[in-house]
C-alpha positions, 0 to 999 in steps of 0.5 A: 637683505634678509629674505624668508621664503615659505613653501608649504604643501601636502606630501609628494606635491614637489615642495621639497624638490622645488625648495632645494632648487630655489635655495640653490638658485638664490644662494639661500639656506634651506630647511626641510621642516618635515625632517624635524617632525620625522626625526621626532617621530623616529625617536618616538618609534624608538620609545621616547615620548613625543615631547621628550623626543622634540626637546632632545632633538639633535642635529644628527637626528636629521641624518638618520637613514630611516626618516623617509620610511613609511613608519617615520612618515606616519609617526611624524604626522601623529606627533605633528598634531601635538601642540607641545611638540610643535611649540618645542620646534617653533623657535628653531624654525623661526631663528633659521628663517631670519638667518642672514643671507636668506632662507627657504623653509618648506613644510605644512605651516610655514606661511601660516604659523612659523613665518606669517611675515615671510616675504614670499609664500608658496603653496605647492600642491598636486592631485592625489593620484599624481602625488601617490604615484610619485611617492610610490615610485620613490619608495619602490626605488628604495626597495620598500615593499609598497603597493600603489593602493597602499601608498594612496591610502596612507597619503589620504589618511595623512592629508586628512589628519594634517588638515583636520588638526586643531593646531596649525592645520595644513592650508594655504596662507591667505596671501600664498601663491598656489602652484599646482604641479600635477601637469608640470615637469620639475623644471617648469615648476621650479621656473614658475616658483623662481618667477614668483620669488624674483617678483616678490624680492623686486617688490620688497627692494622697491619698498625698502628703497622708497624714502617715503 
């Protein structure tokens, strides 16, 4: 059975960690679609045009060491607002989503645009303060010169840009289950996500087994 799990949400809400854990739990393939845009953004910072960068994206671009930098994040958010860039990356994401054995994709428009027919849709969120603190500690641990105030400002700027863009704005799918991780430890968040997914898979299996 092919199962697609779409996990969306803003930066530092926990969707990436949850997605990896869920993929490992069910044995599904995992795609961090944000890395696609970060890789395009990094190539733009190297001097390419956004569309050229998207069309020439290579697998090795997804392993660049600078993809988690603040510069790459800002560039990713900027190129992600361009319709031609998003269109260039759609086919890759949709093909991965329907791979045999199941797939988990996390991003910002998976449940709304890339995989609107996904069997499971989650929207992972958290308060601005919690997300900024998580991102600050993550970046500071790598030696990046950042401040809590600067990280919060960058996060809010990106949220505004992602939510306001005309193409594929950041928002929950109408049938997505919203998971607010503000007061959760990661284990609790993963457990809740697994419970939602198991219920959805069971429902899908029942429909498939129904002869009517």
